[in-house]
N, C-alpha and C positions, 0 to 999 in steps of 0.2 A: 504494500500500500504506500501511499504518498506521505505517511506520517511516521515519526520516529518511535512511537510507542502507542499502546492502547488498542491495537488491532483486535485483540481478544475481547475487550470490553465492547468495542464498536460492533463486532459480529453479534454478540449476545444482545446488545441494545437494538440492533436492526431486525433480528430474527426471533427473539423470544416473545412468546404469547402466553396467556394463561393456560392454553391447551397443550403447549409443547415444552413447558419449562416448570420446574418444581424447585422449591427451596429445600435444601437438605442440610441439617445441622449435625449429622452424624460425624464423628471424628474422621472416618474413612473418606468423607466427601471433601475435607479441607485440602486446599492446595497451598503448599508452603513454598516460598522462594527465599533464597539467601538474601538477607538484608544488607543494605549498604553499610560499610564500616566507617564512613566519614560523613560529616554534616554536608560537605560540598556535594558528595555523591547522592545523598538523600534529597537535598534540595533540587538537584538536577533531575532526579527521577520524578519528583513531585511536579516540577515544571512541565515535564513531558506529559504527565497525567492530565494537567490542566489543558494542554493542547489537544489531547484526545477528547476531552469533555466538550469542546466546542462543536464536535461533530455528532453529539448525541441527538436523539429525537427531541423536537422542540418541547414536548410536554415533560420530558425528563430533565431537560435543562431548566425549565421553569420550576419544577419541584425542588431541584437541588439549589437553585438560586433563592427560592423562597425560604428554604431552611437557613441559609446564610443571612438573608435580610432579617428574618425574625430574630435570629441570634444576635445580630448587630443591634437591632432595636431594643432587645431585652437588656443587653449589657450597656448600651448607650443610655437607656432610660434609668438604669440603676446608677450609673456614674453621674448623670445629670442631677438626679434626686439628692445625691450626697452634697450638692452645693446649695440646696434650697433649705426650707424650714425643717425643724425637727420632725414635724408630722410627715413631711415628704420622705425624709430619711427612714422613718419607721415603716411607711408604706412600702418603700423599695426593699428594705430588709425583710419585711413580711413576705413580699412576692418572691424574693430570692429563696427564703427559707421554705416556702410552700413548694417552689419548683424543685428544690433539693429533696424534700420529703417525698414528693410524688415519684421522682426518679429513683429514690431509695427502694421503692417497691418494684421498679421495672428493671433497671440496669443490672443489679446483682444477679438476678435470675438469667437475664440474657447473656451476660458475660460468662457465667458458669456454663451455660449451654454451648458457648463458643470456645470453651477451654481457656478463658482468660479470667477465671475466678479470682486470681490473686490481685486483679485490678479493681475489683468491685467497689471498694471504698475510696478509691482514688478519683472516681469520676468527677466530683466537683472541680477539682484542680485540673484534671485532664481536659474537661470541657472548656474551661477558660483558656488553657494553653492551646487547644485545638483551634479555638476561635481566633486567637492572636496569630497562630501559625497560618491559618487559611487566609486571613486578612493580609498579612505581610507577603505571603507567597503569591496571592492574587495580584497585589500591586507589582511585585517583581515580574510576574508573568506578563502583565500589561505594559510595563514601562522598561523592562529589561531587554536584553538581547533577544531578538525574535527567533533566530534559528537555533534549534536544539538538536544535536546529533547523538547517535549512539557512540559508545567508546570505540 
């Protein structure tokens, strides 16, 4: 294909339907690949993934974008409220606490099923770090060097 990465994702995105695709969480269905050993290599890989994402079906791009937008609004609202009245701070902290409590019932079970049970109580920190990473990597992908090649 004409892209440096993501041909497998794009194939599934183009051809998967509810009739020919099934989600499997069994350990035998997991596909593992050797992780990058350096931050530079990891960031290069993620930049390639962003490039492949531009070719997803429109509805899937919309859903993925919506997730980032809501996460941005959520953390933006929280940060903004910290600069307002004490009542606004309490509202923001309450919403953050409620969000964490709800996810405490969802994420640990999901992470255990995906064999990442040891991460189950780290998700509040990891969620913030993922948001920061996606935001920064998105800006780098938009404004950085356009051409990404395989090694």
